[in-house]
PDB file of N, CA, C and O in Angstrom, chain B, residues numbered from 101:
ATOM      1  N   MET B 101     -14.853 -35.146 -38.109  1.00  0.00           N
ATOM      2  CA  MET B 101     -15.966 -35.287 -36.487  1.00  0.00           C
ATOM      3  C   MET B 101     -15.248 -36.020 -35.622  1.00  0.00           C
ATOM      4  O   MET B 101     -15.014 -35.519 -34.522  1.00  0.00           O
ATOM      5  N   LYS B 102     -14.702 -37.473 -35.957  1.00  0.00           N
ATOM      6  CA  LYS B 102     -14.636 -38.306 -34.999  1.00  0.00           C
ATOM      7  C   LYS B 102     -13.762 -37.155 -33.904  1.00  0.00           C
ATOM      8  O   LYS B 102     -14.511 -36.823 -32.986  1.00  0.00           O
ATOM      9  N   THR B 103     -12.588 -36.600 -33.827  1.00  0.00           N
ATOM     10  CA  THR B 103     -11.712 -35.821 -33.436  1.00  0.00           C
ATOM     11  C   THR B 103     -12.313 -34.613 -32.734  1.00  0.00           C
ATOM     12  O   THR B 103     -11.657 -33.903 -31.972  1.00  0.00           O
ATOM     13  N   ARG B 104     -13.408 -34.445 -32.984  1.00  0.00           N
ATOM     14  CA  ARG B 104     -14.533 -33.258 -31.844  1.00  0.00           C
ATOM     15  C   ARG B 104     -15.087 -34.261 -31.495  1.00  0.00           C
ATOM     16  O   ARG B 104     -14.470 -34.195 -30.432  1.00  0.00           O
ATOM     17  N   MET B 105     -15.882 -35.454 -31.333  1.00  0.00           N
ATOM     18  CA  MET B 105     -16.492 -36.203 -29.973  1.00  0.00           C
ATOM     19  C   MET B 105     -15.631 -36.470 -29.577  1.00  0.00           C
ATOM     20  O   MET B 105     -15.577 -36.304 -28.358  1.00  0.00           O
ATOM     21  N   MET B 106     -14.857 -36.829 -29.992  1.00  0.00           N
ATOM     22  CA  MET B 106     -13.679 -37.554 -28.116  1.00  0.00           C
ATOM     23  C   MET B 106     -13.097 -36.429 -27.565  1.00  0.00           C
ATOM     24  O   MET B 106     -12.643 -36.561 -26.429  1.00  0.00           O
ATOM     25  N   PHE B 107     -13.007 -35.395 -28.083  1.00  0.00           N
ATOM     26  CA  PHE B 107     -12.583 -34.459 -27.395  1.00  0.00           C
ATOM     27  C   PHE B 107     -13.911 -33.760 -26.321  1.00  0.00           C
ATOM     28  O   PHE B 107     -13.703 -33.335 -25.185  1.00  0.00           O
ATOM     29  N   MET B 108     -15.192 -33.779 -26.980  1.00  0.00           N
ATOM     30  CA  MET B 108     -16.944 -33.384 -26.179  1.00  0.00           C
ATOM     31  C   MET B 108     -16.312 -34.183 -25.414  1.00  0.00           C
ATOM     32  O   MET B 108     -15.833 -33.658 -24.409  1.00  0.00           O
ATOM     33  N   ALA B 109     -16.078 -35.750 -25.613  1.00  0.00           N
ATOM     34  CA  ALA B 109     -16.279 -37.311 -23.856  1.00  0.00           C
ATOM     35  C   ALA B 109     -15.044 -36.825 -22.794  1.00  0.00           C
ATOM     36  O   ALA B 109     -15.036 -36.852 -21.563  1.00  0.00           O
ATOM     37  N   GLY B 110     -13.910 -36.327 -23.840  1.00  0.00           N
ATOM     38  CA  GLY B 110     -13.419 -36.120 -22.669  1.00  0.00           C
ATOM     39  C   GLY B 110     -13.114 -34.863 -21.572  1.00  0.00           C
ATOM     40  O   GLY B 110     -12.711 -34.767 -20.412  1.00  0.00           O
ATOM     41  N   ALA B 111     -13.582 -33.908 -22.724  1.00  0.00           N
ATOM     42  CA  ALA B 111     -13.894 -32.872 -21.461  1.00  0.00           C
ATOM     43  C   ALA B 111     -15.277 -33.654 -20.306  1.00  0.00           C
ATOM     44  O   ALA B 111     -15.500 -34.017 -19.151  1.00  0.00           O
ATOM     45  N   ALA B 112     -15.712 -33.568 -21.299  1.00  0.00           N
ATOM     46  CA  ALA B 112     -17.558 -34.277 -20.394  1.00  0.00           C
ATOM     47  C   ALA B 112     -16.838 -35.390 -18.668  1.00  0.00           C
ATOM     48  O   ALA B 112     -17.202 -35.669 -17.526  1.00  0.00           O
ATOM     49  N   VAL B 113     -15.846 -35.594 -19.471  1.00  0.00           N
ATOM     50  CA  VAL B 113     -15.260 -36.942 -18.450  1.00  0.00           C
ATOM     51  C   VAL B 113     -14.654 -36.097 -17.003  1.00  0.00           C
ATOM     52  O   VAL B 113     -15.015 -36.092 -15.826  1.00  0.00           O
ATOM     53  N   GLY B 114     -13.322 -35.263 -17.928  1.00  0.00           N
ATOM     54  CA  GLY B 114     -13.165 -34.157 -16.891  1.00  0.00           C
ATOM     55  C   GLY B 114     -14.010 -33.607 -16.089  1.00  0.00           C
ATOM     56  O   GLY B 114     -13.929 -33.786 -14.874  1.00  0.00           O
ATOM     57  N   TYR B 115     -14.932 -32.869 -16.635  1.00  0.00           N
ATOM     58  CA  TYR B 115     -15.523 -31.958 -15.789  1.00  0.00           C
ATOM     59  C   TYR B 115     -16.620 -32.600 -14.952  1.00  0.00           C
ATOM     60  O   TYR B 115     -17.170 -31.833 -14.162  1.00  0.00           O
ATOM     61  N   VAL B 116     -17.026 -33.809 -14.972  1.00  0.00           N
ATOM     62  CA  VAL B 116     -17.892 -34.790 -13.841  1.00  0.00           C
ATOM     63  C   VAL B 116     -16.494 -35.500 -12.737  1.00  0.00           C
ATOM     64  O   VAL B 116     -16.578 -36.180 -11.715  1.00  0.00           O
ATOM     65  N   LEU B 117     -15.650 -35.138 -13.261  1.00  0.00           N
ATOM     66  CA  LEU B 117     -14.652 -35.629 -12.439  1.00  0.00           C
ATOM     67  C   LEU B 117     -14.133 -35.009 -11.437  1.00  0.00           C
ATOM     68  O   LEU B 117     -14.040 -35.336 -10.254  1.00  0.00           O
ATOM     69  N   GLY B 118     -13.825 -34.153 -11.955  1.00  0.00           N
ATOM     70  CA  GLY B 118     -13.534 -32.396 -11.828  1.00  0.00           C
ATOM     71  C   GLY B 118     -14.335 -31.662 -10.318  1.00  0.00           C
ATOM     72  O   GLY B 118     -13.975 -31.140  -9.262  1.00  0.00           O
ATOM     73  N   THR B 119     -15.743 -32.058 -11.097  1.00  0.00           N
ATOM     74  CA  THR B 119     -16.650 -31.516 -10.113  1.00  0.00           C
ATOM     75  C   THR B 119     -17.170 -32.402  -8.717  1.00  0.00           C
ATOM     76  O   THR B 119     -17.993 -32.112  -7.848  1.00  0.00           O
ATOM     77  N   LYS B 120     -16.471 -33.376  -8.880  1.00  0.00           N
ATOM     78  CA  LYS B 120     -16.732 -34.424  -7.640  1.00  0.00           C
ATOM     79  C   LYS B 120     -15.571 -34.721  -6.704  1.00  0.00           C
ATOM     80  O   LYS B 120     -15.614 -35.499  -5.751  1.00  0.00           O
ATOM     81  N   ALA B 121     -14.035 -33.663  -7.287  1.00  0.00           N
ATOM     82  CA  ALA B 121     -12.874 -33.630  -6.328  1.00  0.00           C
ATOM     83  C   ALA B 121     -13.220 -32.072  -5.782  1.00  0.00           C
ATOM     84  O   ALA B 121     -13.036 -31.678  -4.630  1.00  0.00           O
ATOM     85  N   GLY B 122     -13.699 -31.388  -6.759  1.00  0.00           N
ATOM     86  CA  GLY B 122     -13.384 -29.984  -6.793  1.00  0.00           C
ATOM     87  C   GLY B 122     -14.669 -29.619  -4.934  1.00  0.00           C
ATOM     88  O   GLY B 122     -14.394 -28.968  -3.926  1.00  0.00           O
ATOM     89  N   ARG B 123     -16.115 -30.506  -5.344  1.00  0.00           N
ATOM     90  CA  ARG B 123     -16.957 -30.605  -3.888  1.00  0.00           C
ATOM     91  C   ARG B 123     -16.301 -30.744  -2.850  1.00  0.00           C
ATOM     92  O   ARG B 123     -16.219 -29.967  -1.898  1.00  0.00           O
ATOM     93  N   GLU B 124     -15.707 -31.958  -3.036  1.00  0.00           N
ATOM     94  CA  GLU B 124     -14.961 -32.376  -1.637  1.00  0.00           C
ATOM     95  C   GLU B 124     -13.942 -31.636  -1.373  1.00  0.00           C
ATOM     96  O   GLU B 124     -13.959 -31.335  -0.180  1.00  0.00           O
ATOM     97  N   ARG B 125     -13.033 -31.187  -1.940  1.00  0.00           N
ATOM     98  CA  ARG B 125     -12.262 -29.870  -1.691  1.00  0.00           C
ATOM     99  C   ARG B 125     -12.352 -28.514  -0.834  1.00  0.00           C
ATOM    100  O   ARG B 125     -11.805 -27.989   0.136  1.00  0.00           O
ATOM    101  N   TYR B 126     -13.386 -28.254  -1.781  1.00  0.00           N
ATOM    102  CA  TYR B 126     -14.435 -26.808  -0.939  1.00  0.00           C
ATOM    103  C   TYR B 126     -15.600 -27.383   0.260  1.00  0.00           C
ATOM    104  O   TYR B 126     -16.333 -26.451   0.595  1.00  0.00           O
ATOM    105  N   GLU B 127     -15.874 -28.460   0.847  1.00  0.00           N
ATOM    106  CA  GLU B 127     -16.608 -29.250   1.830  1.00  0.00           C
ATOM    107  C   GLU B 127     -15.295 -28.975   3.110  1.00  0.00           C
ATOM    108  O   GLU B 127     -15.294 -28.366   4.180  1.00  0.00           O
ATOM    109  N   GLN B 128     -14.193 -29.813   2.309  1.00  0.00           N
ATOM    110  CA  GLN B 128     -12.869 -29.566   2.949  1.00  0.00           C
ATOM    111  C   GLN B 128     -12.454 -28.262   3.980  1.00  0.00           C
ATOM    112  O   GLN B 128     -12.341 -28.166   5.202  1.00  0.00           O
ATOM    113  N   ILE B 129     -12.277 -27.264   2.779  1.00  0.00           N
ATOM    114  CA  ILE B 129     -11.660 -26.010   3.413  1.00  0.00           C
ATOM    115  C   ILE B 129     -13.258 -25.006   3.968  1.00  0.00           C
ATOM    116  O   ILE B 129     -13.101 -23.875   4.426  1.00  0.00           O
ATOM    117  N   LYS B 130     -14.056 -25.349   3.893  1.00  0.00           N
ATOM    118  CA  LYS B 130     -15.547 -25.069   4.477  1.00  0.00           C
ATOM    119  C   LYS B 130     -15.857 -25.421   6.240  1.00  0.00           C
ATOM    120  O   LYS B 130     -16.468 -24.765   7.084  1.00  0.00           O
ATOM    121  N   ARG B 131     -15.043 -26.919   6.335  1.00  0.00           N
ATOM    122  CA  ARG B 131     -15.297 -27.019   7.400  1.00  0.00           C
ATOM    123  C   ARG B 131     -14.027 -26.329   8.400  1.00  0.00           C
ATOM    124  O   ARG B 131     -14.016 -25.938   9.568  1.00  0.00           O
ATOM    125  N   LEU B 132     -13.061 -26.389   7.393  1.00  0.00           N
ATOM    126  CA  LEU B 132     -11.252 -25.800   8.124  1.00  0.00           C
ATOM    127  C   LEU B 132     -11.426 -24.728   8.449  1.00  0.00           C
ATOM    128  O   LEU B 132     -10.877 -24.342   9.481  1.00  0.00           O
ATOM    129  N   SER B 133     -12.316 -23.777   7.639  1.00  0.00           N
ATOM    130  CA  SER B 133     -13.067 -22.234   7.650  1.00  0.00           C
ATOM    131  C   SER B 133     -13.496 -22.507   9.150  1.00  0.00           C
ATOM    132  O   SER B 133     -12.818 -22.238  10.142  1.00  0.00           O
ATOM    133  N   GLN B 134     -14.844 -23.137   9.128  1.00  0.00           N
ATOM    134  CA  GLN B 134     -15.162 -23.107  10.374  1.00  0.00           C
ATOM    135  C   GLN B 134     -14.433 -23.433  11.972  1.00  0.00           C
ATOM    136  O   GLN B 134     -14.469 -22.974  13.114  1.00  0.00           O
ATOM    137  N   GLN B 135     -13.895 -24.328  11.343  1.00  0.00           N
ATOM    138  CA  GLN B 135     -13.157 -24.630  12.997  1.00  0.00           C
ATOM    139  C   GLN B 135     -12.473 -23.730  13.150  1.00  0.00           C
ATOM    140  O   GLN B 135     -12.170 -23.768  14.342  1.00  0.00           O
ATOM    141  N   VAL B 136     -11.703 -22.360  12.401  1.00  0.00           N
ATOM    142  CA  VAL B 136     -11.029 -21.381  12.788  1.00  0.00           C
ATOM    143  C   VAL B 136     -11.993 -20.376  13.581  1.00  0.00           C
ATOM    144  O   VAL B 136     -11.940 -19.854  14.695  1.00  0.00           O
ATOM    145  N   SER B 137     -13.044 -20.329  12.338  1.00  0.00           N
ATOM    146  CA  SER B 137     -14.132 -19.007  13.067  1.00  0.00           C
ATOM    147  C   SER B 137     -14.266 -19.354  14.340  1.00  0.00           C
ATOM    148  O   SER B 137     -14.038 -18.570  15.261  1.00  0.00           O
ATOM    149  N   GLU B 138     -14.590 -20.381  14.476  1.00  0.00           N
ATOM    150  CA  GLU B 138     -14.985 -20.929  16.174  1.00  0.00           C
ATOM    151  C   GLU B 138     -14.353 -20.962  16.919  1.00  0.00           C
ATOM    152  O   GLU B 138     -14.788 -20.847  18.065  1.00  0.00           O
ATOM    153  N   ASN B 139     -12.684 -21.174  16.626  1.00  0.00           N
ATOM    154  CA  ASN B 139     -12.040 -21.595  18.131  1.00  0.00           C
ATOM    155  C   ASN B 139     -12.174 -20.328  19.198  1.00  0.00           C
ATOM    156  O   ASN B 139     -12.075 -19.265  18.586  1.00  0.00           O
ATOM    157  N   PRO B 140     -12.361 -20.157  20.551  1.00  0.00           N
ATOM    158  CA  PRO B 140     -11.998 -18.991  21.741  1.00  0.00           C
ATOM    159  C   PRO B 140     -11.058 -17.843  21.222  1.00  0.00           C
ATOM    160  O   PRO B 140     -11.451 -16.677  21.167  1.00  0.00           O
ATOM    161  N   ASN B 141      -9.862 -18.212  20.864  1.00  0.00           N
ATOM    162  CA  ASN B 141      -8.884 -17.434  20.368  1.00  0.00           C
ATOM    163  C   ASN B 141      -9.247 -16.736  18.826  1.00  0.00           C
ATOM    164  O   ASN B 141      -8.526 -15.748  18.684  1.00  0.00           O
ATOM    165  N   VAL B 142      -9.714 -16.846  18.203  1.00  0.00           N
ATOM    166  CA  VAL B 142      -9.551 -16.797  17.130  1.00  0.00           C
ATOM    167  C   VAL B 142     -10.996 -15.160  17.797  1.00  0.00           C
ATOM    168  O   VAL B 142     -10.788 -13.958  17.629  1.00  0.00           O
ATOM    169  N   GLN B 143     -11.892 -15.601  18.283  1.00  0.00           N
ATOM    170  CA  GLN B 143     -13.024 -14.933  18.462  1.00  0.00           C
ATOM    171  C   GLN B 143     -13.121 -13.795  19.937  1.00  0.00           C
ATOM    172  O   GLN B 143     -13.799 -12.898  20.439  1.00  0.00           O
ATOM    173  N   GLU B 144     -12.095 -14.492  20.094  1.00  0.00           N
ATOM    174  CA  GLU B 144     -11.337 -13.063  21.224  1.00  0.00           C
ATOM    175  C   GLU B 144     -10.388 -12.233  20.463  1.00  0.00           C
ATOM    176  O   GLU B 144     -10.338 -11.074  20.875  1.00  0.00           O
ATOM    177  N   ALA B 145      -9.709 -12.475  19.582  1.00  0.00           N
ATOM    178  CA  ALA B 145      -8.835 -11.516  18.953  1.00  0.00           C
ATOM    179  C   ALA B 145      -9.914 -10.413  18.002  1.00  0.00           C
ATOM    180  O   ALA B 145      -9.696  -9.210  17.856  1.00  0.00           O
ATOM    181  N   ALA B 146     -11.151 -11.209  17.400  1.00  0.00           N
ATOM    182  CA  ALA B 146     -11.827 -10.669  16.476  1.00  0.00           C
ATOM    183  C   ALA B 146     -12.502  -9.513  17.443  1.00  0.00           C
ATOM    184  O   ALA B 146     -12.453  -8.328  17.110  1.00  0.00           O
ATOM    185  N   GLY B 147     -13.161  -9.963  18.714  1.00  0.00           N
ATOM    186  CA  GLY B 147     -13.222  -8.939  19.512  1.00  0.00           C
ATOM    187  C   GLY B 147     -12.782  -8.058  19.622  1.00  0.00           C
ATOM    188  O   GLY B 147     -13.495  -7.104  19.310  1.00  0.00           O
ATOM    189  N   MET B 148     -11.267  -7.710  20.151  1.00  0.00           N
ATOM    190  CA  MET B 148     -10.553  -7.455  20.274  1.00  0.00           C
ATOM    191  C   MET B 148     -10.304  -6.076  18.918  1.00  0.00           C
ATOM    192  O   MET B 148     -10.274  -4.869  19.160  1.00  0.00           O
ATOM    193  N   LEU B 149     -10.211  -6.479  18.061  1.00  0.00           N
ATOM    194  CA  LEU B 149      -9.780  -5.998  16.886  1.00  0.00           C
ATOM    195  C   LEU B 149     -11.561  -5.455  16.224  1.00  0.00           C
ATOM    196  O   LEU B 149     -11.594  -4.735  15.227  1.00  0.00           O
ATOM    197  N   ARG B 150     -12.650  -5.819  16.783  1.00  0.00           N
ATOM    198  CA  ARG B 150     -13.565  -4.643  16.395  1.00  0.00           C
ATOM    199  C   ARG B 150     -13.581  -3.567  17.519  1.00  0.00           C
ATOM    200  O   ARG B 150     -13.908  -2.486  17.028  1.00  0.00           O
ATOM    201  N   ALA B 151     -13.290  -3.464  19.152  1.00  0.00           N
ATOM    202  CA  ALA B 151     -13.062  -2.771  19.568  1.00  0.00           C
ATOM    203  C   ALA B 151     -11.507  -1.668  19.350  1.00  0.00           C
ATOM    204  O   ALA B 151     -11.285  -0.817  20.212  1.00  0.00           O
ATOM    205  N   LYS B 152     -10.866  -1.772  18.541  1.00  0.00           N
ATOM    206  CA  LYS B 152      -9.788  -1.302  18.559  1.00  0.00           C
ATOM    207  C   LYS B 152     -10.287  -0.207  17.078  1.00  0.00           C
ATOM    208  O   LYS B 152     -10.203   1.020  17.117  1.00  0.00           O
ATOM    209  N   GLY B 153     -10.656  -0.787  16.192  1.00  0.00           N
ATOM    210  CA  GLY B 153     -11.194  -0.304  14.962  1.00  0.00           C
ATOM    211  C   GLY B 153     -12.359   1.009  15.836  1.00  0.00           C
ATOM    212  O   GLY B 153     -12.122   2.208  15.981  1.00  0.00           O
ATOM    213  N   GLU B 154     -13.242   0.454  16.157  1.00  0.00           N
ATOM    214  CA  GLU B 154     -14.322   1.624  17.252  1.00  0.00           C
ATOM    215  C   GLU B 154     -13.571   2.896  17.327  1.00  0.00           C
ATOM    216  O   GLU B 154     -13.577   3.984  16.752  1.00  0.00           O
ATOM    217  N   GLU B 155     -12.847   2.236  18.386  1.00  0.00           N
ATOM    218  CA  GLU B 155     -11.951   3.716  19.355  1.00  0.00           C
ATOM    219  C   GLU B 155     -11.138   4.309  17.978  1.00  0.00           C
ATOM    220  O   GLU B 155     -10.717   5.380  18.415  1.00  0.00           O
ATOM    221  N   PHE B 156     -10.732   4.232  16.730  1.00  0.00           N
ATOM    222  CA  PHE B 156     -10.135   4.662  15.665  1.00  0.00           C
ATOM    223  C   PHE B 156     -10.946   5.619  15.217  1.00  0.00           C
ATOM    224  O   PHE B 156     -11.052   6.826  15.432  1.00  0.00           O
ATOM    225  N   ALA B 157     -11.502   4.832  14.545  1.00  0.00           N
ATOM    226  CA  ALA B 157     -13.094   5.362  13.775  1.00  0.00           C
ATOM    227  C   ALA B 157     -13.789   6.729  14.799  1.00  0.00           C
ATOM    228  O   ALA B 157     -14.119   7.839  14.383  1.00  0.00           O
ATOM    229  N   GLY B 158     -13.857   6.271  16.066  1.00  0.00           N
ATOM    230  CA  GLY B 158     -14.179   7.330  17.174  1.00  0.00           C
ATOM    231  C   GLY B 158     -13.262   9.192  16.707  1.00  0.00           C
ATOM    232  O   GLY B 158     -13.587  10.314  16.319  1.00  0.00           O
ATOM    233  N   ALA B 159     -12.027   8.414  17.098  1.00  0.00           N
ATOM    234  CA  ALA B 159     -10.585   9.145  17.102  1.00  0.00           C
ATOM    235  C   ALA B 159     -10.891  10.261  15.619  1.00  0.00           C
ATOM    236  O   ALA B 159     -10.855  11.478  15.440  1.00  0.00           O
ATOM    237  N   ALA B 160     -11.080   9.501  15.082  1.00  0.00           N
ATOM    238  CA  ALA B 160     -11.176   9.583  13.382  1.00  0.00           C
ATOM    239  C   ALA B 160     -12.432  11.192  12.705  1.00  0.00           C
ATOM    240  O   ALA B 160     -12.457  11.997  11.775  1.00  0.00           O
ATOM    241  N   ARG B 161     -13.368  10.783  14.106  1.00  0.00           N
ATOM    242  CA  ARG B 161     -14.360  11.409  13.500  1.00  0.00           C
ATOM    243  C   ARG B 161     -14.626  12.387  14.466  1.00  0.00           C
ATOM    244  O   ARG B 161     -15.547  13.179  14.268  1.00  0.00           O
ATOM    245  N   GLY B 162     -13.591  12.475  16.017  1.00  0.00           N
ATOM    246  CA  GLY B 162     -13.961  13.541  16.143  1.00  0.00           C
ATOM    247  C   GLY B 162     -12.670  14.530  15.711  1.00  0.00           C
ATOM    248  O   GLY B 162     -12.734  15.659  16.199  1.00  0.00           O
ATOM    249  N   LYS B 163     -11.646  14.281  14.959  1.00  0.00           N
ATOM    250  CA  LYS B 163     -10.689  14.740  14.298  1.00  0.00           C
ATOM    251  C   LYS B 163     -11.207  15.663  12.968  1.00  0.00           C
ATOM    252  O   LYS B 163     -10.876  16.780  12.570  1.00  0.00           O
ATOM    253  N   ALA B 164     -12.057  14.782  12.536  1.00  0.00           N
ATOM    254  CA  ALA B 164     -13.030  15.740  10.996  1.00  0.00           C
ATOM    255  C   ALA B 164     -13.785  16.614  11.685  1.00  0.00           C
ATOM    256  O   ALA B 164     -13.793  17.737  11.182  1.00  0.00           O
ATOM    257  N   ASN B 165     -14.527  16.464  12.825  1.00  0.00           N
ATOM    258  CA  ASN B 165     -15.274  17.260  12.977  1.00  0.00           C
ATOM    259  C   ASN B 165     -15.056  19.105  13.444  1.00  0.00           C
ATOM    260  O   ASN B 165     -15.608  20.201  13.350  1.00  0.00           O
ATOM    261  N   HIS B 166     -13.749  18.370  14.016  1.00  0.00           N
ATOM    262  CA  HIS B 166     -12.819  19.383  14.679  1.00  0.00           C
ATOM    263  C   HIS B 166     -12.416  20.124  13.226  1.00  0.00           C
ATOM    264  O   HIS B 166     -12.849  21.217  12.860  1.00  0.00           O
ATOM    265  N   LEU B 167     -11.763  19.524  12.708  1.00  0.00           N
ATOM    266  CA  LEU B 167     -11.639  20.088  11.124  1.00  0.00           C
ATOM    267  C   LEU B 167     -12.663  20.981  10.477  1.00  0.00           C
ATOM    268  O   LEU B 167     -12.554  22.204  10.561  1.00  0.00           O
ATOM    269  N   LYS B 168     -13.212  20.662  10.121  1.00  0.00           N
ATOM    270  CA  LYS B 168     -14.522  20.640   9.232  1.00  0.00           C
ATOM    271  C   LYS B 168     -14.904  22.247   9.582  1.00  0.00           C
ATOM    272  O   LYS B 168     -15.280  22.999   8.683  1.00  0.00           O
ATOM    273  N   ASP B 169     -14.762  22.717  11.056  1.00  0.00           N
ATOM    274  CA  ASP B 169     -15.310  24.113  11.211  1.00  0.00           C
ATOM    275  C   ASP B 169     -13.964  25.111  10.934  1.00  0.00           C
ATOM    276  O   ASP B 169     -14.040  26.331  11.079  1.00  0.00           O
ATOM    277  N   ARG B 170     -12.988  24.564  10.604  1.00  0.00           N
ATOM    278  CA  ARG B 170     -11.583  25.427  10.394  1.00  0.00           C
ATOM    279  C   ARG B 170     -11.916  25.580   9.421  1.00  0.00           C
ATOM    280  O   ARG B 170     -12.470  26.669   9.273  1.00  0.00           O
ATOM    281  N   VAL B 171     -11.843  24.822   8.353  1.00  0.00           N
ATOM    282  CA  VAL B 171     -11.886  25.245   6.951  1.00  0.00           C
ATOM    283  C   VAL B 171     -12.244  26.514   5.989  1.00  0.00           C
ATOM    284  O   VAL B 171     -11.737  27.073   5.016  1.00  0.00           O
ATOM    285  N   PRO B 172     -13.388  26.653   6.797  1.00  0.00           N
ATOM    286  CA  PRO B 172     -14.206  28.381   5.720  1.00  0.00           C
ATOM    287  C   PRO B 172     -13.093  29.140   6.391  1.00  0.00           C
ATOM    288  O   PRO B 172     -12.872  30.137   5.704  1.00  0.00           O
ATOM    289  N   GLU B 173     -12.462  29.106   7.221  1.00  0.00           N
ATOM    290  CA  GLU B 173     -11.551  29.925   7.877  1.00  0.00           C
ATOM    291  C   GLU B 173     -10.602  30.025   7.171  1.00  0.00           C
ATOM    292  O   GLU B 173     -10.243  31.181   6.948  1.00  0.00           O
ATOM    293  N   GLN B 174      -9.691  28.743   6.439  1.00  0.00           N
ATOM    294  CA  GLN B 174      -8.247  28.636   6.309  1.00  0.00           C
ATOM    295  C   GLN B 174      -8.401  29.205   4.172  1.00  0.00           C
ATOM    296  O   GLN B 174      -7.511  29.616   3.427  1.00  0.00           O
ATOM    297  N   MET B 175      -9.886  28.950   3.888  1.00  0.00           N
ATOM    298  CA  MET B 175      -9.810  29.232   2.294  1.00  0.00           C
ATOM    299  C   MET B 175      -9.952  30.368   2.239  1.00  0.00           C
ATOM    300  O   MET B 175     -10.710  30.939   3.023  1.00  0.00           O
ATOM    301  N   PRO B 176      -8.961  31.302   0.889  1.00  0.00           N
ATOM    302  CA  PRO B 176      -8.921  33.079   1.057  1.00  0.00           C
ATOM    303  C   PRO B 176     -10.784  33.133   0.294  1.00  0.00           C
ATOM    304  O   PRO B 176     -11.552  32.300  -0.188  1.00  0.00           O
ATOM    305  N   GLY B 177     -10.801  33.943   0.445  1.00  0.00           N
ATOM    306  CA  GLY B 177     -12.344  34.615  -0.002  1.00  0.00           C
ATOM    307  C   GLY B 177     -13.519  33.535   0.471  1.00  0.00           C
ATOM    308  O   GLY B 177     -14.520  33.417  -0.236  1.00  0.00           O
ATOM    309  N   ARG B 178     -13.408  32.952   1.374  1.00  0.00           N
ATOM    310  CA  ARG B 178     -14.549  32.684   2.080  1.00  0.00           C
ATOM    311  C   ARG B 178     -14.523  32.690   3.676  1.00  0.00           C
ATOM    312  O   ARG B 178     -13.528  32.462   4.365  1.00  0.00           O
ATOM    313  N   LYS B 179     -16.050  33.052   4.216  1.00  0.00           N
ATOM    314  CA  LYS B 179     -15.629  33.475   6.206  1.00  0.00           C
ATOM    315  C   LYS B 179     -17.039  32.136   6.440  1.00  0.00           C
ATOM    316  O   LYS B 179     -17.897  31.757   5.643  1.00  0.00           O
ATOM    317  N   ALA B 180     -16.769  31.743   7.796  1.00  0.00           N
ATOM    318  CA  ALA B 180     -17.129  30.875   8.180  1.00  0.00           C
ATOM    319  C   ALA B 180     -18.659  31.232   8.304  1.00  0.00           C
ATOM    320  O   ALA B 180     -19.509  30.343   8.275  1.00  0.00           O
ATOM    321  N   ASP B 181     -19.018  32.729   8.461  1.00  0.00           N
ATOM    322  CA  ASP B 181     -19.980  33.274   9.071  1.00  0.00           C
ATOM    323  C   ASP B 181     -21.005  33.534   7.730  1.00  0.00           C
ATOM    324  O   ASP B 181     -22.226  33.504   7.887  1.00  0.00           O
ATOM    325  N   LYS B 182     -20.457  33.762   6.549  1.00  0.00           N
ATOM    326  CA  LYS B 182     -20.999  33.901   5.175  1.00  0.00           C
ATOM    327  C   LYS B 182     -22.558  33.175   5.227  1.00  0.00           C
ATOM    328  O   LYS B 182     -22.676  32.490   6.243  1.00  0.00           O
ATOM    329  N   GLU B 183     -23.695  33.178   4.408  1.00  0.00           N
ATOM    330  CA  GLU B 183     -24.377  32.347   4.136  1.00  0.00           C
ATOM    331  C   GLU B 183     -24.562  31.442   2.835  1.00  0.00           C
ATOM    332  O   GLU B 183     -25.165  31.803   1.824  1.00  0.00           O
ATOM    333  N   GLN B 184     -23.880  30.076   3.046  1.00  0.00           N
ATOM    334  CA  GLN B 184     -23.350  29.247   2.147  1.00  0.00           C
ATOM    335  C   GLN B 184     -25.093  28.849   1.265  1.00  0.00           C
ATOM    336  O   GLN B 184     -26.197  28.668   1.777  1.00  0.00           O
ATOM    337  N   PRO B 185     -24.721  28.837   0.010  1.00  0.00           N
ATOM    338  CA  PRO B 185     -26.045  28.416  -1.128  1.00  0.00           C
ATOM    339  C   PRO B 185     -26.531  26.917  -0.874  1.00  0.00           C
ATOM    340  O   PRO B 185     -25.702  26.008  -0.850  1.00  0.00           O
ATOM    341  N   GLU B 186     -27.867  26.684  -0.688  1.00  0.00           N
ATOM    342  CA  GLU B 186     -27.973  25.473  -1.027  1.00  0.00           C
ATOM    343  C   GLU B 186     -27.213  24.317  -2.030  1.00  0.00           C
ATOM    344  O   GLU B 186     -26.541  24.770  -2.957  1.00  0.00           O
ATOM    345  N   VAL B 187     -27.249  23.720  -1.964  1.00  0.00           N
ATOM    346  CA  VAL B 187     -26.405  22.134  -3.107  1.00  0.00           C
ATOM    347  C   VAL B 187     -27.376  21.777  -3.270  1.00  0.00           C
ATOM    348  O   VAL B 187     -27.736  21.229  -2.228  1.00  0.00           O
ATOM    349  N   TYR B 188     -28.023  21.735  -3.901  1.00  0.00           N
ATOM    350  CA  TYR B 188     -29.246  20.160  -4.414  1.00  0.00           C
ATOM    351  C   TYR B 188     -28.280  19.111  -5.432  1.00  0.00           C
ATOM    352  O   TYR B 188     -27.714  19.499  -6.454  1.00  0.00           O
ATOM    353  N   PRO B 189     -28.247  17.953  -4.990  1.00  0.00           N
ATOM    354  CA  PRO B 189     -27.715  16.920  -5.686  1.00  0.00           C
ATOM    355  C   PRO B 189     -28.321  16.599  -6.962  1.00  0.00           C
ATOM    356  O   PRO B 189     -29.544  16.460  -7.001  1.00  0.00           O
ATOM    357  N   GLY B 190     -27.414  16.421  -8.325  1.00  0.00           N
ATOM    358  CA  GLY B 190     -28.706  15.439  -9.222  1.00  0.00           C
ATOM    359  C   GLY B 190     -28.561  17.019 -10.342  1.00  0.00           C
ATOM    360  O   GLY B 190     -29.257  17.126 -11.352  1.00  0.00           O
TER     361      GLY B 190
END
């Protein structure tokens, strides 16, 4: 019983000390990440990456639209002009 109480007391002290140190470290990391995200160079790079991503997405969308029209023609037994049955999800 005494061993159990000593373990519980040690765990409680460790928890209290760990949470104080953990909170300080969390605040330090939070401040650093905020400084990095507010940096003008980082903002500029993020804007360029966003624009490049939109460009790639547009190109992929165009290719997908082009390919979806060709798929029925390439599948044996299916024709593009055939009436397709409606499919209801669920």
